[in-house]
Every structure is written in C-alpha cells, then in structure tokens.
N, CA, C and O of each residue as an XYZ file, in Angstrom:
480
protein
N    -120.746     57.292     89.123
C    -119.628     57.034     90.025
C    -119.063     55.649     89.730
O    -119.798     54.740     89.342
N    -117.795     55.499     89.909
C    -117.116     54.241     89.604
C    -117.356     53.237     90.721
O    -116.866     53.405     91.838
N    -118.132     52.169     90.403
C    -118.328     51.185     91.462
C    -117.362     50.029     91.427
O    -117.430     49.170     92.306
N    -116.473     49.956     90.469
C    -115.591     48.785     90.409
C    -114.344     48.920     91.278
O    -113.639     47.937     91.508
N    -114.075     50.100     91.748
C    -112.887     50.303     92.581
C    -113.267     50.159     94.052
O    -113.837     51.070     94.653
N    -112.944     49.013     94.613
C    -113.217     48.776     96.030
C    -111.921     48.427     96.736
O    -111.107     47.661     96.221
N    -111.737     48.993     97.919
C    -110.616     48.609     98.748
C    -110.848     47.213     99.306
O    -111.914     46.628     99.113
N    -109.858     46.689     99.990
C    -109.954     45.324    100.512
C    -111.152     45.138    101.438
O    -111.915     44.185    101.278
N    -111.321     46.029    102.392
C    -112.427     45.873    103.343
C    -113.768     46.172    102.684
O    -114.771     45.543    103.020
N    -113.803     47.122    101.751
C    -115.041     47.371    101.016
C    -115.453     46.109    100.253
O    -116.631     45.751    100.220
N    -114.485     45.451     99.650
C    -114.769     44.227     98.904
C    -115.271     43.116     99.833
O    -116.234     42.424     99.503
N    -114.634     42.946    100.969
C    -115.066     41.912    101.922
C    -116.476     42.206    102.438
O    -117.286     41.294    102.606
N    -116.756     43.467    102.685
C    -118.076     43.899    103.139
C    -119.116     43.626    102.048
O    -120.199     43.113    102.331
N    -118.784     43.967    100.815
C    -119.691     43.733     99.695
C    -119.991     42.244     99.548
O    -121.135     41.858     99.309
N    -118.960     41.407     99.691
C    -119.149     39.963     99.594
C    -120.151     39.476    100.641
O    -120.982     38.611    100.364
N    -120.063     40.036    101.829
C    -120.971     39.663    102.905
C    -122.414     40.025    102.550
O    -123.328     39.228    102.760
N    -122.612     41.220    102.015
C    -123.969     41.635    101.644
C    -124.491     40.760    100.514
O    -125.624     40.284    100.584
N    -123.694     40.539     99.478
C    -124.147     39.696     98.371
C    -124.533     38.298     98.858
O    -125.493     37.704     98.365
N    -123.785     37.786     99.818
C    -124.056     36.437    100.322
C    -125.384     36.355    101.073
O    -126.108     35.368    100.938
N    -125.713     37.384    101.865
C    -126.864     37.304    102.764
C    -128.053     38.175    102.364
O    -129.066     38.174    103.064
N    -127.964     38.895    101.292
C    -129.043     39.811    100.925
C    -130.317     39.106    100.510
O    -130.248     37.973    100.034
N    -131.467     39.718    100.667
C    -131.667     40.949    101.411
C    -131.486     40.683    102.903
O    -131.866     39.632    103.419
N    -130.902     41.654    103.570
C    -130.578     41.473    104.980
C    -130.962     42.732    105.760
O    -130.666     43.846    105.329
N    -131.618     42.552    106.899
C    -131.913     43.710    107.738
C    -130.608     44.369    108.198
O    -129.636     43.682    108.513
N    -130.596     45.688    108.232
C    -129.365     46.398    108.583
C    -128.870     46.041    109.982
O    -127.663     46.024    110.221
N    -129.773     45.758    110.895
C    -129.362     45.343    112.232
C    -128.611     44.017    112.210
O    -127.619     43.844    112.919
N    -129.088     43.084    111.393
C    -128.409     41.794    111.252
C    -127.051     41.993    110.579
O    -126.079     41.322    110.927
N    -126.985     42.906    109.627
C    -125.714     43.192    108.961
C    -124.694     43.736    109.959
O    -123.518     43.378    109.893
N    -125.122     44.586    110.871
C    -124.179     45.104    111.880
C    -123.683     43.981    112.785
O    -122.518     43.976    113.182
N    -124.554     43.031    113.115
C    -124.128     41.890    113.942
C    -123.115     41.018    113.185
O    -122.118     40.581    113.760
N    -123.373     40.769    111.907
C    -122.436     39.992    111.096
C    -121.073     40.682    110.998
O    -120.031     40.035    111.099
N    -121.093     41.990    110.801
C    -119.839     42.736    110.682
C    -119.076     42.769    112.000
O    -117.845     42.788    112.011
N    -119.802     42.775    113.097
C    -119.144     42.709    114.401
C    -118.432     41.357    114.544
O    -117.306     41.295    115.037
N    -119.091     40.280    114.113
C    -118.501     38.937    114.201
C    -117.350     38.758    113.213
O    -116.285     38.261    113.577
N    -117.568     39.162    111.972
C    -116.590     38.936    110.903
C    -115.384     39.866    110.968
O    -114.246     39.436    110.780
N    -115.648     41.160    111.240
C    -114.599     42.174    111.125
C    -114.281     42.887    112.440
O    -113.368     43.711    112.505
N    -115.048     42.560    113.490
C    -114.919     43.240    114.787
C    -115.191     44.746    114.649
O    -114.522     45.572    115.270
N    -116.183     45.077    113.824
C    -116.562     46.464    113.590
C    -117.608     46.904    114.590
O    -118.413     46.105    115.070
N    -117.581     48.192    114.894
C    -118.654     48.814    115.656
C    -119.804     49.108    114.693
O    -119.624     49.128    113.475
N    -120.968     49.331    115.256
C    -122.154     49.636    114.458
C    -121.898     50.826    113.536
O    -122.281     50.803    112.367
N    -121.256     51.856    114.060
C    -121.014     53.062    113.266
C    -120.116     52.785    112.060
O    -120.300     53.390    111.004
N    -119.156     51.886    112.205
C    -118.267     51.533    111.092
C    -119.053     50.848    109.994
O    -118.863     51.136    108.812
N    -119.939     49.938    110.383
C    -120.770     49.236    109.406
C    -121.632     50.226    108.623
O    -121.713     50.152    107.397
N    -122.271     51.149    109.335
C    -123.148     52.102    108.658
C    -122.367     53.087    107.783
O    -122.861     53.513    106.739
N    -121.171     53.444    108.196
C    -120.329     54.310    107.365
C    -119.960     53.603    106.067
O    -120.052     54.189    104.989
N    -119.547     52.356    106.172
C    -119.183     51.575    104.982
C    -120.405     51.361    104.095
O    -120.315     51.489    102.874
N    -121.534     51.040    104.695
C    -122.758     50.826    103.928
C    -123.150     52.098    103.180
O    -123.505     52.043    102.002
N    -123.087     53.219    103.846
C    -123.430     54.494    103.207
C    -122.520     54.751    102.007
O    -122.984     55.180    100.951
N    -121.242     54.490    102.172
C    -120.274     54.702    101.090
C    -120.626     53.853     99.866
O    -120.608     54.349     98.740
N    -120.944     52.576    100.086
C    -121.248     51.691     98.961
C    -122.642     51.959     98.382
O    -122.884     51.694     97.204
N    -123.538     52.472     99.187
C    -124.843     52.897     98.666
C    -124.673     54.121     97.767
O    -125.315     54.217     96.720
N    -123.821     55.046     98.166
C    -123.571     56.238     97.352
C    -122.943     55.878     96.007
O    -123.125     56.599     95.026
N    -122.213     54.779     95.955
C    -121.609     54.324     94.699
C    -122.594     53.556     93.824
O    -122.267     53.177     92.699
N    -123.796     53.328     94.339
C    -124.825     52.666     93.549
C    -124.722     51.154     93.519
O    -125.282     50.512     92.630
N    -124.015     50.576     94.480
C    -123.873     49.123     94.522
C    -124.986     48.493     95.364
O    -125.542     47.457     94.999
N    -125.303     49.131     96.493
C    -126.326     48.633     97.410
C    -127.309     49.739     97.745
O    -127.082     50.914     97.454
N    -128.406     49.331     98.364
C    -129.345     50.310     98.914
C    -129.820     49.824    100.271
O    -129.916     48.623    100.525
N    -130.112     50.772    101.127
C    -130.649     50.490    102.449
C    -131.995     51.192    102.512
O    -132.078     52.385    102.805
N    -133.047     50.432    102.233
C    -134.377     51.003    102.192
C    -135.210     50.449    103.341
O    -135.458     49.246    103.427
N    -135.632     51.339    104.211
C    -136.428     50.962    105.378
C    -135.737     49.889    106.213
O    -136.386     48.977    106.727
N    -134.412     50.005    106.346
C    -133.659     49.082    107.178
C    -133.360     47.742    106.535
O    -132.859     46.836    107.200
N    -133.660     47.601    105.252
C    -133.386     46.361    104.531
C    -132.315     46.658    103.476
O    -132.487     47.533    102.628
N    -131.217     45.917    103.545
C    -130.081     46.145    102.651
C    -130.132     45.112    101.528
O    -130.280     43.913    101.767
N    -130.004     45.610    100.290
C    -129.967     44.714     99.140
C    -129.090     45.326     98.056
O    -128.802     46.523     98.061
N    -128.680     44.477     97.136
C    -127.797     44.901     96.046
C    -128.603     45.565     94.944
O    -129.719     45.154     94.628
N    -128.006     46.607     94.364
C    -128.567     47.221     93.172
C    -127.958     46.614     91.917
O    -128.556     46.647     90.842
N    -126.749     46.053     92.069
C    -126.130     45.291     90.984
C    -125.670     43.962     91.577
O    -125.220     43.903     92.722
N    -125.786     42.917     90.800
C    -125.394     41.597     91.291
C    -123.874     41.484     91.349
O    -123.153     42.286     90.756
N    -123.416     40.498     92.059
C    -121.989     40.228     92.151
C    -121.427     39.942     90.755
O    -120.333     40.396     90.419
N    -122.166     39.201     89.955
C    -121.728     38.875     88.597
C    -121.617     40.132     87.746
O    -120.650     40.297     87.001
N    -122.608     41.026     87.853
C    -122.566     42.285     87.098
C    -121.384     43.142     87.540
O    -120.717     43.773     86.719
N    -121.138     43.154     88.840
C    -120.022     43.927     89.372
C    -118.701     43.464     88.770
O    -117.911     44.276     88.287
N    -118.467     42.146     88.802
C    -117.195     41.622     88.289
C    -117.107     41.702     86.773
O    -116.012     41.840     86.228
N    -118.241     41.619     86.079
C    -118.236     41.798     84.624
C    -117.832     43.228     84.282
O    -117.042     43.456     83.365
N    -118.376     44.181     85.020
C    -118.027     45.597     84.805
C    -116.554     45.847     85.116
O    -115.867     46.567     84.392
N    -116.087     45.247     86.193
C    -114.680     45.396     86.580
C    -113.764     44.799     85.505
O    -112.760     45.408     85.133
N    -114.111     43.615     85.012
C    -113.318     42.969     83.968
C    -113.315     43.769     82.681
O    -112.275     43.913     82.039
N    -114.474     44.292     82.299
C    -114.566     45.105     81.080
C    -113.695     46.350     81.194
O    -113.076     46.776     80.219
N    -113.652     46.925     82.387
C    -112.827     48.115     82.599
C    -111.336     47.780     82.435
O    -110.597     48.539     81.809
N    -110.901     46.660     82.989
C    -109.504     46.231     82.857
C    -109.155     46.020     81.390
O    -108.105     46.466     80.927
N    -110.027     45.346     80.665
C    -109.776     45.074     79.248
C    -109.736     46.374     78.446
O    -108.876     46.551     77.583
N    -110.660     47.273     78.732
C    -110.697     48.550     78.012
C    -109.441     49.379     78.281
O    -108.830     49.912     77.355
N    -109.064     49.482     79.547
C    -107.943     50.335     79.932
C    -106.580     49.760     79.560
O    -105.657     50.508     79.239
N    -106.450     48.444     79.603
C    -105.133     47.835     79.422
C    -104.928     47.115     78.095
O    -103.796     46.827     77.706
N    -106.031     46.823     77.400
C    -105.919     46.049     76.162
C    -106.696     46.686     75.024
O    -107.069     46.017     74.060
N    -106.939     47.997     75.145
C    -107.648     48.709     74.086
C    -109.037     48.171     73.819
O    -109.565     48.342     72.721
N    -109.634     47.530     74.797
C    -110.969     46.981     74.650
C    -111.003     45.653     73.907
O    -112.078     45.145     73.589
N    -109.844     45.094     73.632
C    -109.771     43.862     72.848
C    -109.700     42.629     73.741
O    -108.697     42.396     74.417
N    -110.762     41.850     73.736
C    -110.771     40.602     74.493
C    -109.727     39.616     73.964
O    -109.055     38.970     74.768
N    -109.564     39.474     72.639
C    -108.513     38.569     72.149
C    -107.105     38.972     72.634
O    -106.298     38.102     72.962
N    -106.810     40.271     72.681
C    -105.502     40.709     73.191
C    -105.351     40.353     74.665
O    -104.277     39.934     75.098
N    -106.418     40.517     75.431
C    -106.388     40.150     76.842
C    -106.137     38.654     77.001
O    -105.278     38.244     77.781
N    -106.887     37.841     76.261
C    -106.729     36.386     76.358
C    -105.335     35.943     75.935
O    -104.749     35.049     76.545
N    -104.806     36.573     74.887
C    -103.451     36.221     74.435
C    -102.435     36.510     75.540
O    -101.549     35.696     75.798
N    -102.562     37.656     76.184
C    -101.653     38.001     77.282
C    -101.848     37.046     78.454
O    -100.875     36.635     79.087
N    -103.081     36.694     78.743
C    -103.378     35.814     79.866
C    -102.778     34.427     79.649
O    -102.132     33.886     80.546
N    -102.986     33.847     78.463
C    -102.528     32.483     78.246
C    -101.010     32.385     78.092
O    -100.447     31.296     78.200
N    -100.349     33.509     77.843
C     -98.878     33.497     77.826
C     -98.328     33.142     79.207
O     -97.298     32.477     79.319
N     -99.007     33.580     80.235
C     -98.542     33.364     81.610
C     -99.309     32.271     82.343
O     -98.857     31.789     83.381
N    -100.450     31.880     81.822
C    -101.322     30.926     82.500
C    -101.800     29.880     81.500
O    -102.695     30.149     80.699
N    -101.224     28.721     81.542
C    -101.619     27.656     80.624
C    -103.063     27.258     80.885
O    -103.491     27.139     82.033
N    -103.805     27.054     79.808
C    -105.189     26.626     79.932
C    -105.266     25.110     79.843
O    -104.615     24.489     79.002
N    -106.064     24.529     80.714
C    -106.317     23.094     80.649
C    -107.405     22.816     79.625
O    -108.091     23.735     79.178
N    -107.562     21.568     79.259
C    -108.560     21.204     78.251
C    -109.965     21.588     78.691
O    -110.777     22.017     77.872
N    -110.255     21.436     79.974
C    -111.587     21.793     80.481
C    -111.858     23.283     80.286
O    -112.960     23.664     79.891
N    -110.866     24.127     80.560
C    -111.027     25.565     80.361
C    -111.185     25.892     78.877
O    -112.010     26.727     78.506
N    -110.412     25.247     78.048
C    -110.529     25.456     76.601
C    -111.928     25.078     76.130
O    -112.537     25.804     75.344
N    -112.436     23.946     76.605
C    -113.787     23.506     76.231
C    -114.840     24.511     76.705
O    -115.790     24.804     75.978
N    -114.675     25.037     77.916
C    -115.620     26.025     78.438
C    -115.599     27.297     77.596
O    -116.649     27.860     77.287
N    -114.405     27.746     77.226
C    -114.299     28.927     76.367
C    -114.941     28.681     75.011
O    -115.628     29.551     74.477
N    -114.722     27.511     74.463
C    -115.314     27.182     73.164
C    -116.829     27.159     73.265
O    -117.514     27.615     72.350
N    -117.366     26.636     74.362
C    -118.815     26.622     74.558
C    -119.364     28.042     74.612
O    -120.414     28.331     74.037
N    -118.649     28.929     75.306
C    -119.073     30.333     75.362
C    -119.073     30.958     73.976
O    -120.022     31.648     73.600
N    -118.017     30.720     73.220
C    -117.919     31.268     71.865
C    -119.068     30.744     71.004
O    -119.726     31.509     70.301
N    -119.300     29.438     71.067
C    -120.374     28.841     70.282
C    -121.741     29.377     70.692
O    -122.602     29.615     69.845
N    -121.933     29.563     71.985
C    -123.202     30.074     72.502
C    -123.482     31.471     71.980
O    -124.593     31.752     71.532
N    -122.493     32.349     72.032
C    -122.693     33.733     71.623
C    -122.611     33.907     70.109
O    -123.102     34.900     69.571
N    -122.003     32.962     69.430
C    -121.925     33.000     67.973
C    -123.311     32.800     67.371
O    -123.650     33.381     66.341
N    -124.099     31.969     68.034
C    -125.443     31.655     67.540
C    -126.457     32.745     67.803
O    -127.538     32.728     67.215
N    -126.146     33.678     68.654
C    -127.123     34.734     69.008
C    -127.122     35.859     68.006
O    -127.879     36.818     68.154
C-alpha cells in the first residue's frame, strides 16, 4: 500500500506520533483532543487507517512507527523524482535550482553528501 500519500490531517497526526512515540494510545487520544479537538473515535479511526498503510502500529495499546519520519520523506521524495523526473536526481536538482537559488552553505552540504557517497 502507498504510504507516502497523506492528506493534511493525516500528515499532522503522523507528525504528532513521530514526535511522541512510543506513546500509549490513551495519551495519543488526549493529545489529539488538545491539538485537533478530535473525539476519541476520530483518533482511533485515523490511527487504524495509518496502521493499515504500514506506517504505524498499535500493539497492546502502545503506538509506535514502523517507518521513521526520515524514511517516510525519503520514500516520498524518491516517488516524486521517479514519477516526474524519470528517476533522475540530476534532472530534479536542475529543475529545482532553476527556481530556487542555492546558497554557498547548501552547495557545500550537497558537495559533502556527494563526497560521502562517492567514497562508499
């Protein structure tokens, strides 16, 4: 199942779980009531949906991530590059920098990444 497609509230809910995990489901319902003004049933419906997508699990009342936030966004980014740029990271970067100027710090960070993975 595709876990990278999240609606706005699904994404906000996921962010909350990633921030506080592992978290007892009862505490998660209290947080969602405070943050989103959700009823308990809404929280459990959303949790069930994201568990079915393989992002989180609720085992014995304890909610935790099955994939990290970093893995989630890496998968999402890879999907965008594959679908829109033929899987080519250089094509993606070329399109990105046409509209978004890179500062020297960003250029240095990219170069460090390239150098790091070049050596592996």
